[in-house]
C-alpha positions as CSV (number, residue, x, y, z in Angstrom):
1,M,70.0,87.0,-31.6
2,D,70.0,89.2,-34.6
3,G,70.7,88.7,-38.4
4,P,70.2,85.7,-40.2
5,K,70.0,83.8,-37.4
6,D,66.7,85.0,-36.6
7,R,65.3,86.3,-39.7
8,I,64.4,85.2,-43.1
9,E,63.6,87.5,-46.0
10,K,62.3,86.9,-49.4
11,R,61.7,89.7,-52.3
12,V,59.6,89.2,-55.2
13,H,58.6,91.3,-58.1
14,L,55.0,90.4,-58.9
15,R,53.5,91.3,-62.3
16,A,50.5,92.5,-60.7
17,P,48.9,95.4,-59.7
18,R,49.3,96.2,-55.9
19,A,45.5,96.2,-55.2
20,R,45.5,92.5,-56.9
21,V,48.9,91.4,-54.7
22,W,46.6,92.6,-51.9
23,R,43.7,90.7,-52.1
24,A,45.9,87.5,-52.7
25,L,47.6,87.7,-49.7
26,T,44.6,89.2,-47.1
27,E,41.6,87.4,-48.5
28,S,42.1,84.1,-46.7
29,Q,40.3,82.2,-49.5
30,E,43.0,83.3,-52.2
31,F,45.7,83.4,-49.5
32,G,44.7,79.4,-49.3
33,A,44.7,78.6,-52.7
34,W,48.4,79.7,-53.4
35,F,49.7,78.8,-49.6
36,K,47.9,75.3,-50.1
37,V,45.8,75.8,-46.8
38,S,41.6,75.6,-46.5
39,F,40.5,78.6,-44.5
40,E,36.8,78.7,-43.7
41,Q,37.3,82.2,-41.9
42,P,38.4,85.8,-43.2
43,F,41.6,87.2,-42.0
44,V,41.0,89.8,-39.2
45,P,43.2,91.6,-37.3
46,G,43.6,90.7,-33.7
47,V,41.9,87.0,-34.4
48,E,43.5,83.5,-35.1
49,I,42.3,81.7,-37.7
50,K,42.7,78.0,-38.4
51,G,43.3,76.0,-41.8
52,R,44.2,72.6,-43.0
53,I,47.0,72.0,-45.1
54,T,46.1,70.8,-48.4
55,H,49.8,70.3,-49.6
56,P,50.1,66.8,-50.8
57,G,51.9,64.7,-47.4
58,Y,50.7,67.4,-45.0
59,E,46.8,67.3,-45.3
60,H,46.5,65.8,-41.5
61,L,48.3,69.4,-40.2
62,V,46.1,72.3,-39.2
63,I,47.9,75.5,-38.4
64,G,46.7,78.9,-37.1
65,L,47.4,82.4,-37.8
66,L,47.3,85.2,-35.5
67,V,46.3,88.1,-37.4
68,E,48.1,90.9,-36.1
69,K,47.7,94.0,-38.7
70,M,46.4,94.7,-42.0
71,E,47.6,98.2,-43.6
72,P,45.4,98.1,-46.8
73,E,47.5,97.6,-49.9
74,R,51.1,98.1,-48.0
75,Y,51.2,95.5,-45.1
76,F,49.9,92.6,-43.8
77,S,51.4,90.8,-40.5
78,Y,50.4,87.7,-38.6
79,R,52.1,85.2,-35.9
80,W,52.6,81.6,-36.2
81,H,54.5,78.5,-34.8
82,P,57.4,78.1,-37.6
83,H,57.7,74.6,-39.2
84,A,55.0,73.0,-36.7
85,V,54.8,69.6,-38.6
86,D,54.9,67.5,-36.1
87,P,50.9,66.4,-35.1
88,T,52.1,64.8,-31.8
89,H,53.9,68.0,-30.5
90,D,52.1,70.7,-28.6
91,Y,53.0,74.0,-30.1
92,S,50.9,76.1,-28.3
93,R,53.8,76.7,-25.1
94,E,56.2,78.0,-27.7
95,P,56.3,81.5,-28.7
96,R,55.2,82.4,-32.1
97,T,57.3,84.0,-35.0
98,L,56.0,87.0,-37.1
99,V,55.3,86.9,-40.5
100,E,55.5,90.2,-42.2
101,F,54.3,91.0,-46.2
102,T,55.3,94.6,-47.5
103,L,54.1,95.6,-50.7
104,E,55.6,98.5,-52.5
105,E,55.0,99.8,-56.2
106,S,57.7,98.9,-58.8
107,A,58.0,99.0,-62.7
108,G,55.4,96.9,-64.2
109,G,53.7,95.6,-60.9
110,T,54.5,95.5,-57.0
111,T,57.5,94.3,-55.1
112,L,56.5,91.9,-52.2
113,T,58.9,91.8,-49.3
114,V,58.2,88.8,-46.8
115,A,60.1,88.2,-43.9
116,E,59.7,86.2,-40.4
117,S,61.3,87.0,-37.0
118,G,61.6,85.5,-33.9
119,F,63.1,82.3,-34.2
120,E,65.5,83.1,-31.1
121,G,62.3,82.2,-29.1
122,I,61.9,78.6,-30.4
123,P,63.4,75.9,-28.7
124,L,66.8,75.0,-29.4
125,T,66.2,71.2,-30.2
126,R,63.8,72.7,-33.1
127,R,65.4,76.2,-34.1
128,A,67.7,75.3,-36.9
129,E,65.2,72.9,-38.5
130,A,62.3,75.5,-38.3
131,L,64.8,78.1,-39.9
132,K,66.0,75.8,-42.4
133,G,62.3,74.5,-43.3
134,N,60.5,77.7,-43.4
135,D,63.5,79.4,-45.2
136,S,62.8,77.0,-48.1
137,G,59.2,77.3,-47.3
138,W,59.2,81.0,-48.2
139,A,61.2,80.6,-51.3
140,H,58.7,78.3,-52.7
141,Q,55.9,80.6,-51.4
142,V,57.0,83.7,-53.3
143,T,57.1,81.3,-56.1
144,A,53.2,80.1,-55.7
145,I,51.8,83.4,-55.3
146,G,53.5,84.8,-58.2
147,D,52.3,81.4,-60.4
148,Y,49.2,82.2,-58.7
149,L,48.6,85.7,-60.0
150,R,49.2,84.9,-63.4
151,R,46.7,81.9,-63.5
152,H,44.3,84.5,-61.6
153,P,45.1,88.1,-62.9
């Protein structure tokens, strides 16, 4: 499966230098501030980091991000279990999707592209819900990082 049924992509122009956007993405405390997750450890390639969601109504959930790559000021990626919102469900046997952040210089700031792929491996019983939930979630998050960067230049 390829194309829209397996991939979410959002692009946003941020009025901040690429180095500043990079820090907001890759310093776990900053990432958590705009993404609404409390992390205790730093992001390190090859290491899974867990954090408690702080978004109202989801505080009972913990997410895990397996950091894949960090190419300074250009590319950051991790794997996770998408739309893992049922605390009684064991998602550990499901494949993870790949979330990628790509930064590019643009006039007056930085263009950030967020892409999530790999939904074809998610069980059919929850694939459509995971795609829909994460599509709206990423639409919210690209706004959230912009708001965060305006408040914390």
